[in-house]
Steps between C-alpha positions, in 0.01 A plus 500: 500500500645839401588780740232711330236261632613583856508877451187554711619295797539707814814480716452271799510700822703381797285345771336175607263266316292287739408140419169527688393807298538339157188386314483126429363389163404137440514330161428127516777325694703820550487820703697812412604821676629803305742661748663787311586624152688802371843632409815571700826688448663219303198303379240599240267231635483327837217291642431252778208263523432188703333181381356212701451165326261257668604141565480315169482819293597472135861609433538847356532495123862511387587847373789744463535872575637656183657810654458473877681327782314319773575417861276248678497438877310213664298628797364161604447156351704293256565609142629316196662750265601400148732730303596405146410136571694470829297459821569564869296496821487811719368532854419804712742791435631325190575738213555490129638785291391470137665656198288637214401270213512175699205262504379416849205357690397464866309222676376431852641156587430515874204397713421859606426815297801658330544878532777690326598856411581596140718806441531618139713786377645668192794739508507847347820403318503223234508148639832322474447126451874431475557668838227286654645179358850600606393540863336159516167531317183387674546380859296265722582519872353312796531682831635194684796484259637833629737551791378706795762753608458645852535877544510723807123561468381163364605332177481496122461259207631633168313390187693685227672826407559531126421680175201380298360561154299793640707625795856615548464348846231288665568390859281287725534364853296401804566674831403381848496767772510421869229643724475880525812577293565707188669364191707817459483876529281683244689529172448545126639347179451531126323164474124472540417249775209281604455315826254209515404392849519125571425499874477731798431873509722791399507878489656664195602866493484641145583867446387591850174299500458179701317204348420161654481159336445132576517174301400547135541879499743687273703813564605693188794743524575708193858581399677737744220491759625502859384183674566270792318196639468358850333203665194628686420176685629282782569217254750469213375635167600390149469672163621496141694805383576558135631801315590590145636764266 
């Protein structure tokens, strides 16, 4: 899809998007939630939606995104993902990063509903397929395959930090914060950043405004916004953080 087609998209404002506030639409054996859509500093198009497949739902029809990248995160359940004829099983917090122009399909292979987030994006600069291939192409990552590295305030699991066909840099990790601690002092960076809550409750300061979030909620921080997150509860909290430019 051309950049002209996205000319009317509004910039996404920094803030929080609450799981409980999102309308649920049902279509047969699936439910969908449209979480956000718009543009950002480095991306002409950016959207997030969530899909739930019932037990025994038909697999999604194999398809390819001609000029978009896709990042899929399993919220709960068990997913079979097939990319260019190769299949893998992903559990909760499993992720796959999909290059443009690759055929793929998704299937619920568990005995509970499968819920997953789909993040699609197109850069303002021309996509670079060779760059994406050179940095490893499409990736499929199960959370339990990653090492947990303790920090002074909790711990972290790193998923990847690399260029892609659409981004000069795309970095993703999961942070666990101990009770009532901050991840770091408020700061800013050129990358746009999203935090997806997995468990617990947090408070995020963004450009002087405090927002709260719990499991399933997203924080969106535009490029150069001043932000800092802390655990607001008496229990550990865990979240995905990913940023790009």
